[in-house]
Structure formats: C-alpha cells, structure tokens
C-alpha positions, 0 to 999 in steps of 0.5 A, a space after each residue: 678428872 672426868 667430872 660429872 655435874 651430879 658430883 657437885 650436888 653433894 654440896 650446899 653452899 656453892 659459888 660459881 666463879 668465872 674469870 675477871 672481865 668476863 666474856 660471853 663464853 664465861 657468862 654463858 658457862 656460869 649461867 648454864 651451871 647455875 641453871 643446872 644447880 637450880 634444877 637440882 635444888 641447889 641455890 648457887 651464886 654466880 660471881 666474877 671479880 676484877 676492878 670493874 663490872 661488865 660494861 661492854 654493850 653486847 654483854 650487858 644486853 646478853 645478861 639483861 635479855 637472858 637473865 644471867 645473874 652474874 654478880 661483880 664482887 670484891 670479897 667473898 665469904 669462904 664457901 663450901 664449894 667454889 667452881 671456876 668456869 672458863 678459867 682455872 683456880 689460881 690463874 692471874 685473871 681470876 680473883 683469888 677467893 678461899 674455899 673449902 673445896 674447889 672444882 674446875 670446868 674449862 677449855 683452856 690449856 692446863 696451867 697448873 695442878 688441877 683439883 680432883 673435881 675437874 673437867 678441862 677439855 683443851 681441844 674445845 673451842 669454848 667452855 660453852 661446849 664443855 657445859 653442853 657436853 656435860 648436860 648431855 651426860 646428865 641426859 639434859 637437853 639445852 633446847 628445853 630452855 631457849 635462854 640457855 641454848 641462846 647463851 651457849 650458842 652465843 658463847 661458842 660463837 664469840 669464843 671462836 670468832 663467829 664460828 670461824 675457829 671451830 675445829 672440834 666436832 663437839 663445837 660443831 654439834 653445839 653450833 648445829 644442834 642448839 636452837 637459840 633465839 635468833 633475834 637475841 643473837 642478831 641483837 647481841 652481834 650487832 651491838 658488838 662494835 664500838 665506834 673506836 673499834 670501827 676506826 681500828 678496822 678502817 685504819 688496818 685496812 688502809 695499811 694492808 700489805 699484799 704479796 703479789 707472788 703468793 697472792 696473800 694479804 696481811 696487816 696488823 690491827 691495834 688491840 681489839 676484840 677478836 670479832 673485829 679481826 674477823 671483820 677486817 679479814 672478811 673485808 681484806 679477802 674481798 680484794 681481787 689480788 688476795 686469795 688468802 689473808 692474815 690479820 693479827 693483833 699484838 696483845 699483852 698476853 699474845 698475838 691473836 690471828 685471824 685467817 681467811 682463804 677463798 681457794 681450795 688449795 689452802 684450808 684456813 684452819 690448816 694455815 692458822 695451825 701452821 702459823 701458830 705451830 710451836 708458839 700456840 694453837 690455831 684452828 677453824 674450818 675451810 675458809 675462816 680460822 684463827 689462833 693465838 701465839 703466846 707471848 711467853 713462847 715467842 719470847 722464849 724463841 727469841 722472836 722479839 715482842 714488838 710490831 716489827 719483829 712480829 710482822 717479820 716473823 709472820 710474813 716469813 711463816 706465810 712464805 714458808 707455808 706456800 713454799 714448803 707444800 706439794 699438792 697432789 691430785 689423786 687420779 691425775 698423776 702416777 707416782 714413781 714407785 721406785 721411791 716407795 717401799 712395799 708394805 703389808 697391813 697387819 691383821 688388825 680388828 677395825 670397824 666398817 659400816 655399809 653405806 646403804 645401812 645409813 640412808 637410801 642410795 643417792 643420799 649425800 651424807 656428811 660424816 663428822 669426825 675428829 679429822 673434819 667433815 667428810 662428804 660422800 654420796 651413798 650407793 651400794 658400793 660404799 663402805 666406811 672404814 673405822 680405823 685403829 685410832 677411830 679415823 674414818 675413811 670411805 672405800 668401795 666394796 671391791 677394795 674392802 673385800 680385797 683388804 678385809 674379812 668380816 668378823 662376828 666379834 662385837 665392834 668396840 670403838 677406840 676413839 673419844 668422839 663418836 662419829 656422826 652422820 648427817 643427811 645433808 638434805 634432811 638434817 637428820 643425824 645418825 650415830 655411825 657406831 650404831 651400824 658398825 660391825 667388826 672386820 679384820 684387815 688382811 695383808 692383800 697386795 698391800 701398799 707402797 709408801 714413803 716417809 714424808 720429809 715435807 708437807 703434802 696436800 693430797 686431794 683424794 679421789 673420794 673428796 677432790 674438793 678437800 685435801 688431806 694434809 701430810 707433814 714431815 714423818 707421815 707417810 704418802 701411800 699408794 695402793 698396790 692394786 691401784 696406783 692412781 689411789 694416793 692418800 696420806 697416813 698419819 705416822 702413828 696410825 701407819 706404824 700400828 697398821 703396816 710392816 714392810 713386805 719383805 719383813 712380813 714374808 
C-alpha cells in the first residue's frame, strides 16, 4: 500500500467517489482530494451514489459554505481512475461503478482485497486525518486554505463523536493544529439535531438504568446520529449517582456505544475498548469515548441481536469491568516480592532525550505518543526513554545512569508515529526525535516482575492522575532498587527486553 497523492497525477480522467449517503468525513475527504488534484492541474469529479442526495441540514450547510462540489449520480461513464474515499471499492454501501483503475483512501477495517494504489489506516478516527497526513507527505499545509481546514476538522469532529473517540496521535494533531473557521463549525454543529432526534434524547433519559453499587448508568437510545448518543451521555453523567455511563443504540450493522467518565479510576477510552473487545472497537480519551460492536460478530458469539439480549450483554460487561480490575497507586504500597521473579534487562540499544534539551526547567510539557498523552515537568533530572517498540516513559538521571550507558551510535526510531512534545504554556511543538541519542540498556539490579492473570490499573509516581493499564499476559514490574516504583510492561515489550536473572547469570 503506502499510496502517495502524487501517484494519482499520472491519470487524466479521474473520479473521486465517497460512500452512499455521505457523512461529513466522507465529504471532507473527497473535497480535500479534489482540491489537491485541482492544484496539480487535474480536473476531477467528486461523486456519490445511493437512492437520495444529501439532505441533512448540517451537511447541506457544509457543502454550501465550503463549496464542496459533491454530485449525486446514478450512473457513470467508465473513468480512467476511480478513487474511493472513506470507503473501499466493492463494499455494500458504495454504488458500484466500473473503472480502468481503482485507488482507495480509507480509515475503516479492510474488508477485502485492496488495489495496489491504496492507503488504509484503520487505527485513525477519520478519513479526514488520513488526507491530512497525505497532505503533509506532499509538503502541503491544509491551513493555507481555510475551507479545507474547516472541512477536515469538522470531518474528524463528527466521525469521532465531537472528538470524544479520538485515540490516535495523528487525529489529535489534526484536531490541535488545524485552523478552521470557527463560525462555520458552530453553525454546522448547531444545525445537527432535528426535533425528532431531540425527542429520542429525551425519551432515552427517561428510561435510564442506574447501578448504585458500581455507580454507573446505562440506557438504550433509538437509532440516531452518533452525536446524539454523545449528547445523551453528557447529560446522563451529570446525574449525582453516576460516575460513569454507557449509552448505546442498536443499528442495522452494529451497536454504537458512547461512554463517559468523571473519575480518574476509569478512563472512558479504556472502558469503551473493554466493552467492544472481541466484537468491534472503541476508543477516545479520559472522559469521553465511543465505539462500535459489529452485528455479525455479536451474532457469531450467539449474543442475540435484539434489545433485551444486547442490554443484558452490555450490563454484564459493565459488571465484569468493575469487578475484574485491581487499582495500584505506586509509592503508596509495597508489593509482596515473594510472588515475583527477578529479571535482568537485555543489552538493547534504545533512545533517550534530556528534558533540558527540550525547554527550560519548570516547563510543563505534554508528550504525544501512541500510548496516549504524558504530562511531565522539565527539570535537570528528567530523562525521557524511547523503548524498543517506540514506547515513551520518563525517568530520572540516577535511575537512567544505573540502567543505561551512553552510545555514540546514531539513534534510529523503531515506531511508526514520531512522538511530539508540546509546551503546554506556549503551544509550541517539538519533535522528540530531533533531540534523541542512543543508549544501551545494561543489566543493573534489574526488576521483579510477575505475569498478570487479571486487569491492573497502575497510577505511577510520574503521573499519579492517569493510570497505565495492564491486562492478562502483561507484566507488573517493580524496580529492584526501588520497591515503591511500580509499573506495567506490555507482554511483547517485556519478552524483547528482559530475561530471568538466574538464566542470565
């Protein structure tokens, strides 16, 4: 795969197609691609099929205000190149048109064999983000065209439930770095709810169920736009006996969920992922998240696809979530090491960055990584480690020098997403890799670790307000030279990094 936009310019007769009944993300993605091809001197049509043209008020306004030339068509003369955006050629929600060549740009799960010209990033929250990244690869700034920036921002916003379901750092970059027309965003957003949808929200709130033992609320809403689920969730969480909540809607293709949390012991993104695990996917951030449980997977699991079965299944999963997790606050308890084995770190080359190279002492920074956003304060003691899989974690100089030695070798980053640092006061962004050097892990006193057979949430000493999740198969680790320093190591990283001390010696 790894499509680059300039590959598309070898063709002259080009048609861009999004899925039938397009949403804001589909319209924004197709619009972005058309603007790129126009800039390259290629006149491309932007079309969509289906029974009806766009009629939803916010989408009509979006098309009118931003000048999105999406045409509703029922037939198409065979083009030299057909590019599907926010969908994949041959899917059931994409009207089939013949073409000499096919290309695909999408963010959904791969549903079949892809053509050679494809860029599908299934971990992204929107196709708008895929287009944003493809523009960056071409050296193009979306903010040079305010209508483009507005379209992509709104596409991401609507496809992630008002940004509630964002998890990938690329989505966060589009959200934070684009410069949309705020008046247009407010207009589109405030034209998004019909009177019928308002009735759906009110009816759902009247029938909410509250679990007084685990302090959560949940309710089913009639089929509606995902943004309405978010609206219901926001209101439900304001009830004084609910610390977390789940709102869901049973749709023809799956169960859409919206999750909220107002306590640090429950990350909404993690709860959404737990609820959807094995049946779909979920994500978001600390307080707002969402996801989808696919109908075919639920039916394969003999769950039953009706209101009673889905409600019971989700309530059981909510019970399981709260009953299966152990919470650990590092520094507040000492682990019984008789249950742990002693491990020594392999001599691996990893990366490090000195905090003072990034900003002056006392500066609060946010490190954007695939695992999430990590907040730390810079001082002379801060060292940021970049691990074997690109994972990021802070440490202090004493522990760093005890566990690593410096190397003159050039540092090569092993991950896919280049971690960024943001100065939270100024908003300035710095590539962490620009300041990274190489170091070699040495055995040292090692760690004590045990394999988990249950879920663990660890609030580390570095970030006591956010927990790191360990699941079955991961490892709970305690530094041998500091038993109050407790953390989680993912199983894949653990096996690459450590060996039992008695084997090593």
